[in-house]
C-alpha positions, 0 to 999 in steps of 0.5 A, a space after each residue: 811512149 809516155 814522157 814526163 817533161 820537167 819544166 816545159 815552159 822554161 827556157 822557151 825552146 823546151 816548147 820545141 822539144 815537147 812538140 817534136 815528142 808529140 810529132 814522134 808519137 809520144 804522150 807529153 806530160 808536163 810537170 812544172 810550177 807555172 799556172 797552166 793558163 800562163 803556158 804559151 798556147 802553142 805549149 798547152 796544145 802540145 801537152 796531153 796533161 799538165 800537173 802543176 806543183 807549188 815548188 819544183 824543189 819539193 820532191 815529195 810533190 814531184 813524186 806524187 805528181 809522177 805517180 798521178 801520171 802513172 795512175 792516169 796514163 800507165 807506166 812512165 817511159 822517160 823523164 826528161 828536162 834537157 836542163 842542167 838544173 834539173 839533172 838530179 831531180 830527173 835522176 831521183 825521179 827515174 830511180 823512184 819509178 824505175 824509169 830508164 836513163 841516168 839515175 841516182 847511182 850514175 849522176 854523182 860522177 857527172 856532177 862533180 868535176 872531181 869524179 869526172 877527172 877520174 873517169 877522163 883519166 881511166 879513158 886516157 884523156 889528159 886533164 888539168 891537174 886539180 885538187 878538191 878543197 874542203 872547209 876543214 882543210 882548204 888553206 893547207 890543201 890550196 897552198 900545197 897544190 900551188 906549190 905543186 903547179 904554180 900560179 895562175 890557177 882556176 878555182 870553181 865549185 866541184 858541183 856547178 853550172 857554167 862559170 858562176 862563182 869561178 875565180 882566176 888566182 893569180 897570186 898569194 893575195 888572190 889566194 888569201 881573198 878567195 880562202 877568206 870569202 869562199 862559200 861553204 861548199 866544196 871547190 876544185 882547184 885546177 892548173 890553168 890550161 892555155 890554148 883554144 877552148 872548144 867543145 864536142 857536142 852532139 847527140 847519141 841514140 839508145 845504143 850509144 851510137 853517135 848520130 850527130 856531132 858538132 863543135 863550138 870554137 869560143 872566141 872569148 873564154 866564158 869566164 872572161 865573158 862573165 867578167 864583162 867581155 863581149 862573148 862570141 863563138 862559132 859552130 865549126 864546119 869541120 870537126 877535127 878527127 882527134 876531137 871526134 876520137 877523144 869525144 867518142 872515148 868520153 861518150 863510152 867512158 860515161 856510157 852516154 845513151 839517148 841524150 844530147 851532150 856537151 864536152 868542153 876541151 882545150 886545144 893546147 899549144 902542143 896540139 894535144 886536147 885536154 878535157 875540161 868537163 862534161 855536160 849531159 845536155 845540149 849547149 846553152 843559149 841559142 846553140 841548138 838553133 845555131 846547129 839547125 841554121 848551120 846544118 839545115 837540120 831540126 835537132 829538136 826532131 832528131 832528139 825526139 826521134 832518138 828518144 821515142 824510136 831509139 835512133 835518128 838520121 841527121 844530115 851531116 854536110 855542115 854547109 855553113 859556119 854559124 857565129 853568135 855575136 853578143 852585146 852587154 847593156 850599159 855600153 855604147 857600140 859604134 854601130 846601132 842596132 839598125 846599122 847592124 841590120 842594114 850592114 850585115 843583113 845578108 849574113 844575119 839569120 836571127 837577133 834577140 834579147 837574151 834572157 837574164 838567166 844566160 846574159 852574163 855569159 853570152 850577152 844581153 842581145 845577140 846576133 846570129 850570123 851564118 856563111 860558108 866562109 868564117 872570115 866574113 863572120 869574124 869581120 862582122 862580129 869585130 864591127 858588131 862588138 866594136 865600142 864607140 870612141 870615148 867622148 874627148 
């Protein structure tokens, strides 16, 4: 199998996906904008060949690169990046070279939040009421929507990743400020849902069968973290049966195959699940490594086996909770880094400085802890994120 992997050098964990592809028997062909000599030696040893382009946004250059790989290695069987940013690029290249996977005709419905809503509704999954606002009718549509649902509402790009350029609008002054400073692209307004934010994540094989499932529980909404709150979240040991049932309905509705996925839901006060959005990739940050630590598995290998061999066998005993505890720079915490290591060494499995691309959401530095019980992890997080008292 010939697999073209876009931007194999960034983020750094892409190295592990490439390595497991090679271990599974694939010929891994790297396509990126970094000079070959600047790639990590481990990555260089994994790639059968690497093609550098000057600009990853230059579709003509990318098409020439995949054409070159085809000439050198034969038909391309898969084009992947596992990166939300390159989803549309992958789709264009797959369509151009008739490669299986999400193509241009499918990508629009998973990139636009408004299109997602229609698919959720057809699948019988509750969603927040929403309305798209465009430049020509923004004020009228926004005010009519608020008359319908009331404040507060959430405004976010109809096509976008994470909580970037997302606003919480609580009153008329907030609305006027948003309308006056709104970027010149489509926004979707949604009623604000209350409840517990959680996810249904996993991996499906080529037949669309679920081979691994997990769930994140957010201690802090991502929007609050982007606004400055310290983020913490954990991998649950149990995935609620209704979450699995709704999640599998969404998998079928979006016809997901041979991909990891990340779905977000609100568990409302009534107990009912409401869908927020779908992402056709694994969760961000170090969540995949947290899956591995929580389950004693190798998700990177499972994904590669699914892509190359059609399916994978993944242990699902879930022996541990695994929690991310994030800190922001510019704050003085009660415990120093060394004190955290000394106090919670029994629970700690990893700690690292976070790349700037991800730090707004999950923190500039993070600790990963695991234990069979959740309570010690939550208690440790409370101490790790506790700020030092202000000087008198």
